[in-house]
C-alpha positions in Angstrom: 58.3 -20.8 5.1 62.0 -20.7 4.1 64.4 -22.6 6.3 67.4 -20.5 7.3 68.9 -20.8 10.8 69.4 -17.0 11.2 65.9 -16.2 10.0 64.3 -19.0 12.1 66.1 -17.7 15.2 64.9 -14.1 14.5 61.3 -15.2 13.9 61.4 -17.2 17.2 62.7 -14.2 19.1 59.9 -12.1 17.8 57.2 -14.6 18.4 58.4 -15.2 22.0 59.1 -11.5 22.7 58.4 -10.3 26.2 60.3 -7.9 28.6 62.2 -11.0 29.9 63.2 -12.3 26.4 64.2 -8.9 25.0 67.9 -9.8 25.5 67.4 -12.7 23.1 66.1 -10.4 20.4 69.0 -8.0 21.1 71.5 -10.8 20.3 70.0 -11.0 16.8 70.8 -7.3 16.0 74.1 -5.8 14.8 75.3 -2.8 16.8 74.4 -0.4 14.0 71.0 -1.9 13.1 68.6 0.4 11.3 65.0 0.0 12.5 62.1 1.8 10.8 58.4 1.6 11.1 55.6 4.2 10.4 56.4 5.9 13.7 60.1 5.4 14.2 63.4 5.5 12.4 66.4 4.8 14.5 69.9 3.5 14.1 71.7 1.4 16.7 70.9 -1.6 18.9 70.0 0.4 22.1 67.7 2.8 20.2 66.0 -0.2 18.5 65.5 -1.9 21.8 64.1 1.3 23.3 61.2 1.0 20.7 60.3 -2.4 22.1 60.6 -1.3 25.7 58.2 1.5 24.8 55.8 -1.0 23.2 55.8 -3.0 26.5 55.2 0.2 28.5 52.3 1.3 26.4 50.5 -1.9 25.4 49.2 -5.0 27.2 49.7 -8.5 25.9 51.7 -7.6 22.8 52.4 -10.6 20.5 53.8 -11.0 17.1 52.8 -14.0 14.9 54.8 -14.5 11.7 52.4 -15.9 9.1 54.9 -16.5 6.3 58.5 -15.7 5.4 60.7 -15.7 2.3 64.4 -15.3 2.0 66.7 -14.5 -1.0 70.4 -14.1 -0.2 70.7 -11.9 2.8 67.2 -10.3 2.6 64.1 -11.8 4.2 60.5 -10.7 3.9 58.2 -11.5 6.8 54.4 -11.3 6.7 53.1 -10.9 10.3 50.2 -9.9 12.6 50.8 -7.9 15.8 48.2 -8.4 18.5 48.0 -6.0 21.5 45.6 -4.4 23.9 45.6 -0.7 24.6 45.0 0.0 28.3 42.4 2.7 27.4 40.1 0.3 25.5 40.8 -3.1 26.9 39.9 -4.4 23.4 42.4 -6.5 21.4 43.8 -4.8 18.4 45.6 -6.3 15.4 48.0 -4.7 13.0 49.0 -6.6 9.9 52.2 -5.9 8.0 55.4 -6.9 6.3 59.0 -6.5 7.3 62.1 -6.4 5.1 65.0 -7.8 7.1 68.6 -7.7 6.0 71.3 -10.0 7.6 75.1 -9.5 7.5 77.7 -12.2 7.0 77.6 -13.0 10.8 73.8 -13.6 10.6 73.0 -10.5 12.5 70.2 -8.1 11.5 71.5 -4.9 9.9 68.1 -3.5 8.8 64.5 -4.2 9.9 62.0 -2.0 8.0 58.3 -2.5 8.7 55.7 -1.7 6.1 52.1 -1.4 7.3 49.2 1.1 6.8 49.1 3.4 9.8 46.3 5.4 8.2 44.0 2.5 8.1 45.1 0.4 11.1 45.8 3.2 13.6 44.6 6.7 12.5 41.5 5.3 10.9 40.2 4.1 14.2 40.1 7.6 15.6 36.7 9.1 14.5 37.7 12.6 13.4 40.9 11.3 11.7 38.9 8.4 10.1 36.6 11.0 8.5 39.5 13.0 7.2 41.3 10.0 5.8 38.2 8.8 4.0 37.8 12.2 2.5 41.4 12.3 1.2 41.2 8.7 -0.1 38.0 9.6 -1.9 39.6 12.6 -3.6 42.7 10.6 -4.6 40.7 7.5 -5.8 40.3 7.0 -9.5 36.7 6.0 -8.7 34.9 8.9 -6.9 
């Protein structure tokens, strides 16, 4: 992993994230941070923190583990796994993805954009949607 003090602090804030440590993550964001994932696109620190508050309200035992990170200039790429339990299933789930994180001159995050396959990792676990997704993928595939 790349050694950069701002990136290291950001990774640590994510890996230690809990409702009690959310203020430490907040310290890493600029006031006008852009946060985007397959379900959300918000601007501003309070809107971004609301996404994490929602995560804590709707999942049990959420945990991010950053597997690898690379940084060039003010842009970092993080490869991570997100583990959580949905109250309805009581079964641990895992979402695997990448984040593109941009830092400003003060070392604060101005953009955090998550890239992961919601079709496979979320919608594909719902039986009717899984069938529909497989049908669409088959039709779009070069190999039918």
